[in-house]
C-alpha positions as CSV (number, residue, x, y, z in Angstrom):
1,M,69.5,15.2,146.5
2,E,69.4,18.8,147.1
3,T,66.6,20.4,148.8
4,K,64.6,23.0,147.2
5,Q,64.2,26.2,149.2
6,I,61.1,28.6,149.6
7,E,61.5,31.7,148.2
8,K,58.6,33.0,149.9
9,V,55.0,32.1,151.1
10,L,52.9,34.3,149.6
11,K,49.7,35.8,151.4
12,A,46.1,35.7,149.2
13,P,45.8,39.1,147.5
14,A,42.7,40.7,148.1
15,P,39.6,38.8,146.4
16,H,37.6,40.4,143.3
17,M,34.8,38.9,141.5
18,V,34.8,37.3,137.8
19,G,31.1,37.4,136.7
20,D,29.1,37.2,139.4
21,G,29.8,33.3,140.5
22,F,33.7,33.5,141.3
23,R,35.3,35.5,143.7
24,V,39.3,35.0,143.2
25,H,42.4,36.1,145.0
26,N,44.8,36.5,141.8
27,F,48.3,35.1,142.9
28,F,49.7,36.1,139.9
29,P,50.4,37.6,137.3
30,S,48.8,40.8,139.0
31,G,48.7,39.8,142.8
32,Y,53.0,39.0,143.0
33,E,55.4,39.4,140.3
34,I,56.8,36.1,140.5
35,N,57.7,33.6,137.6
36,M,55.6,30.4,137.3
37,S,55.8,29.8,133.5
38,P,54.2,27.9,131.8
39,F,51.7,28.8,134.3
40,F,50.5,32.5,133.4
41,L,47.8,33.1,135.8
42,M,46.4,31.7,138.9
43,D,42.9,32.7,140.1
44,Y,42.3,31.1,143.5
45,G,38.8,31.0,144.7
46,S,39.4,30.5,148.8
47,K,36.2,28.8,150.5
48,I,32.8,31.0,150.4
49,E,29.0,30.1,150.7
50,F,26.6,31.1,148.2
51,S,22.9,31.4,148.8
52,A,20.5,29.5,147.1
53,R,19.4,31.1,144.0
54,K,17.3,29.7,140.9
55,E,19.5,31.6,138.1
56,P,22.8,30.3,138.4
57,R,25.7,32.7,139.0
58,G,28.7,32.5,136.6
59,V,30.5,34.1,133.7
60,G,29.1,34.8,130.5
61,V,30.5,33.8,126.8
62,H,33.6,35.2,126.4
63,P,36.9,34.3,123.9
64,H,40.2,32.4,124.7
65,R,43.3,32.3,122.5
66,G,47.3,31.0,122.8
67,F,46.8,29.1,126.3
68,E,44.8,26.6,128.2
69,T,42.7,27.0,131.1
70,V,42.5,24.5,133.6
71,T,40.1,24.5,136.3
72,I,40.0,22.1,139.4
73,A,37.1,21.9,141.9
74,Y,37.2,21.7,145.8
75,H,33.7,22.9,146.7
76,G,30.6,23.3,144.4
77,A,29.8,22.4,140.7
78,V,30.5,24.2,137.8
79,A,29.0,23.8,134.4
80,H,31.1,24.7,131.1
81,H,30.1,25.2,127.5
82,D,32.4,25.9,124.9
83,S,32.2,26.8,121.0
84,S,33.6,24.0,120.1
85,G,30.6,22.0,121.2
86,N,32.2,20.6,124.6
87,S,30.4,20.8,127.9
88,G,30.5,19.2,131.1
89,V,30.1,19.8,135.0
90,I,33.1,19.3,137.3
91,Y,32.2,18.4,140.9
92,P,34.4,18.2,143.8
93,G,37.7,16.4,143.0
94,D,37.2,16.8,139.2
95,V,39.4,18.9,136.8
96,Q,38.4,20.6,133.7
97,W,41.1,21.2,131.1
98,M,40.3,23.0,128.1
99,T,43.0,24.0,125.0
100,A,42.0,27.1,123.8
101,A,44.6,27.4,121.3
102,S,43.3,28.9,118.0
103,G,40.3,30.4,119.4
104,V,36.9,29.2,121.4
105,L,34.1,30.9,123.1
106,H,33.2,29.4,126.3
107,K,31.0,30.3,129.6
108,E,31.1,29.2,133.0
109,Y,28.1,28.8,135.8
110,H,27.3,27.3,138.8
111,E,25.7,23.8,138.0
112,A,22.0,24.2,138.2
113,H,21.4,21.7,141.1
114,Y,24.0,23.4,143.3
115,S,22.7,26.9,142.4
116,L,19.4,25.8,143.7
117,A,20.9,24.4,147.0
118,G,23.9,26.8,147.8
119,G,26.6,25.7,149.7
120,P,30.3,26.2,149.8
121,F,32.2,27.0,146.9
122,Q,36.0,26.5,146.2
123,M,38.0,26.4,143.0
124,V,41.6,27.0,141.5
125,Q,41.5,28.1,137.9
126,L,44.9,28.2,136.3
127,W,45.9,29.6,132.7
128,I,48.7,27.5,131.2
129,N,50.5,28.8,128.3
130,L,51.4,27.0,124.8
131,P,54.2,27.3,123.3
132,A,54.0,29.5,120.1
133,K,54.1,26.2,117.5
134,D,51.0,25.1,119.5
135,K,49.1,28.4,119.9
136,M,46.9,28.1,117.0
137,G,46.4,24.0,116.9
138,K,43.0,22.6,117.2
139,P,41.1,23.4,120.5
140,R,40.4,20.5,122.7
141,Y,38.7,19.4,126.0
142,Q,39.7,17.0,128.5
143,A,37.5,16.2,131.2
144,I,39.2,14.4,134.5
145,K,36.9,13.0,136.9
146,Q,38.4,12.4,140.4
147,V,37.5,8.7,140.5
148,D,39.7,8.0,137.3
149,M,42.8,9.6,138.5
150,A,46.0,7.5,139.0
151,H,46.9,8.4,142.8
152,F,49.6,7.0,145.3
153,D,48.9,5.9,148.8
154,L,50.8,7.1,151.2
155,P,52.6,4.9,154.0
156,K,51.2,5.4,157.7
157,N,47.4,6.2,156.3
158,G,49.1,9.4,155.6
159,G,46.7,10.1,153.1
160,K,47.4,10.4,149.3
161,I,48.8,11.9,145.9
162,E,46.2,12.4,143.3
163,I,47.6,12.8,139.7
164,I,45.9,15.1,137.4
165,A,49.6,15.6,134.9
166,G,52.8,14.4,135.2
167,N,54.4,11.6,136.9
168,Y,54.6,11.0,140.9
169,N,56.2,7.7,142.1
170,S,56.0,6.0,138.5
171,L,52.3,6.8,138.3
172,K,50.9,8.8,135.1
173,G,48.3,11.8,135.5
174,N,45.6,11.5,132.9
175,A,46.0,14.7,131.5
176,S,47.9,15.3,128.0
177,T,50.1,18.4,127.8
178,F,52.1,20.6,125.6
179,T,55.2,21.1,127.8
180,P,56.4,19.0,130.8
181,I,53.9,19.8,133.5
182,E,53.2,18.1,137.4
183,L,50.1,18.6,138.8
184,Y,49.2,17.3,141.6
185,N,46.2,17.3,144.8
186,A,48.1,16.2,147.5
187,R,45.5,15.2,150.3
188,L,47.3,14.7,153.3
189,N,46.0,13.3,157.1
190,K,47.1,15.0,160.0
191,G,50.9,13.8,160.5
192,G,51.3,12.4,157.0
193,E,54.4,13.1,155.1
194,A,55.1,13.3,151.3
195,T,58.4,13.9,148.9
196,F,58.4,15.7,146.0
197,S,61.4,16.2,143.6
198,F,61.0,18.5,140.7
199,P,64.1,19.3,137.9
200,E,65.8,22.6,139.4
201,N,64.6,24.6,136.7
202,F,61.0,23.9,136.9
203,N,59.0,26.6,138.5
204,T,57.6,25.4,141.5
205,G,54.6,26.7,143.9
206,F,52.2,24.9,146.6
207,M,48.5,26.3,147.0
208,V,47.3,25.3,150.5
209,I,43.8,24.4,150.1
210,E,43.1,23.1,153.6
211,G,44.8,22.7,156.5
212,L,48.7,23.3,157.9
213,I,51.7,22.1,156.5
214,K,55.4,21.9,157.4
215,I,57.8,22.2,154.6
216,N,61.2,20.8,154.5
217,T,61.2,20.5,158.2
218,T,61.6,24.3,158.7
219,E,58.9,26.6,157.7
220,T,54.9,26.5,157.7
221,A,52.1,27.5,155.3
222,S,48.6,27.6,156.1
223,V,45.5,27.6,154.1
224,N,45.3,30.1,151.6
225,D,49.1,30.5,151.5
226,F,50.7,29.8,148.2
227,V,54.7,28.7,148.7
228,Y,56.8,29.9,146.0
229,F,60.1,27.9,145.9
230,K,63.9,29.0,144.2
231,N,65.2,27.7,141.1
232,K,67.5,25.7,143.1
233,G,67.8,22.1,144.4
234,E,65.0,19.3,143.7
235,E,63.4,17.7,146.6
236,I,60.2,19.4,148.8
237,K,59.1,17.0,152.1
238,I,55.9,18.3,153.4
239,E,54.2,17.2,156.6
240,A,50.6,17.9,157.5
241,L,50.4,19.3,161.1
242,E,46.5,19.0,160.4
243,N,44.3,17.0,157.7
244,S,45.6,19.2,154.6
245,V,44.9,19.5,150.6
246,I,47.7,21.0,148.8
247,L,47.5,22.0,145.0
248,I,51.0,21.1,143.6
249,L,52.3,22.6,140.5
250,S,55.8,22.3,138.9
251,G,56.7,22.9,134.9
252,E,59.4,23.7,132.6
253,P,59.5,27.3,131.9
254,I,58.4,28.4,128.4
255,D,61.4,31.0,127.0
256,E,59.3,32.6,124.7
257,P,58.0,36.2,124.6
258,I,54.8,36.8,125.7
259,V,52.0,39.7,124.9
260,Q,48.8,39.2,126.7
261,Y,45.7,41.3,126.3
262,G,42.7,40.3,127.8
263,P,41.7,36.9,127.3
264,F,44.3,36.5,124.4
265,L,47.7,35.2,125.5
266,M,50.2,35.4,122.1
267,N,54.1,36.0,121.4
268,T,53.5,39.2,119.6
269,E,51.2,42.5,119.3
270,A,50.4,41.4,115.5
271,E,49.4,38.6,116.8
272,I,46.9,40.0,119.4
273,H,45.5,42.5,116.8
274,Q,44.8,39.4,114.9
275,A,42.8,37.6,117.9
276,I,40.8,40.5,118.2
277,E,40.1,40.9,114.6
278,D,39.3,37.3,114.2
279,Y,37.0,37.4,117.7
280,N,35.4,40.6,115.9
281,Q,34.6,38.9,112.7
282,G,33.1,35.7,114.7
283,R,35.9,33.3,113.4
284,F,36.0,31.9,117.2
285,G,32.5,30.2,116.3
286,Y,29.3,30.6,118.0
287,L,27.5,30.0,121.5
288,E,24.4,30.9,122.9
289,E,24.2,33.4,126.1
């Protein structure tokens, strides 16, 4: 099997705040011009300490249409509410998978107990595009707890691979997806090794959440680096040079036009105008601030 070569190792772009609760580095689409379809956006919240606060920080009510938001927690805790009646809290290791599809309003805040205590905070949020045929489908919500995730124990006490979506070594992730997506957390102990295989045409990237890794026995990537791979070859080998956590993303690209306007991700300008009108007319439902 041919090795999938690295295109480049990307350093975290300058951070910016989303609301007052999320300090993020936008790796794409604005940070770097890379093609990660079906992943449209990745906001990486590198580890930061938030002081204790009675009133939780966060992002108030805002709309989404045409895609999914996937939030993966590493430190801290986030509470979510949306206009479809879904709510929940994600703690370290958990994943919140919200399919906005035809449209929802939602809000995200630091969970109340975490806010009162303060402490380290580290998250990733992905926007995953939906194919045209599913953009106006019914919204849905998947709460994926770490304790429920399928995981593969690596040999020689090397660590484990948690499967959020897709398949790894015949183990299937809990998340239901609209297009083929592989999404894992690789939690490797120092000296641990893991091998991954993805179709050549899948867009693939590794986000180093913690630690230091060697890739394909040649190149290294450290905490807060994003490793972007070429669409050539299939196999990737990593070795942890210290205890490491790596978010693995790979997916089949969606070969359709994209038009983005703020929180709307559609295929045509007309659909964007319709989304704005629907939002202004209250067709996304109601959610209290």
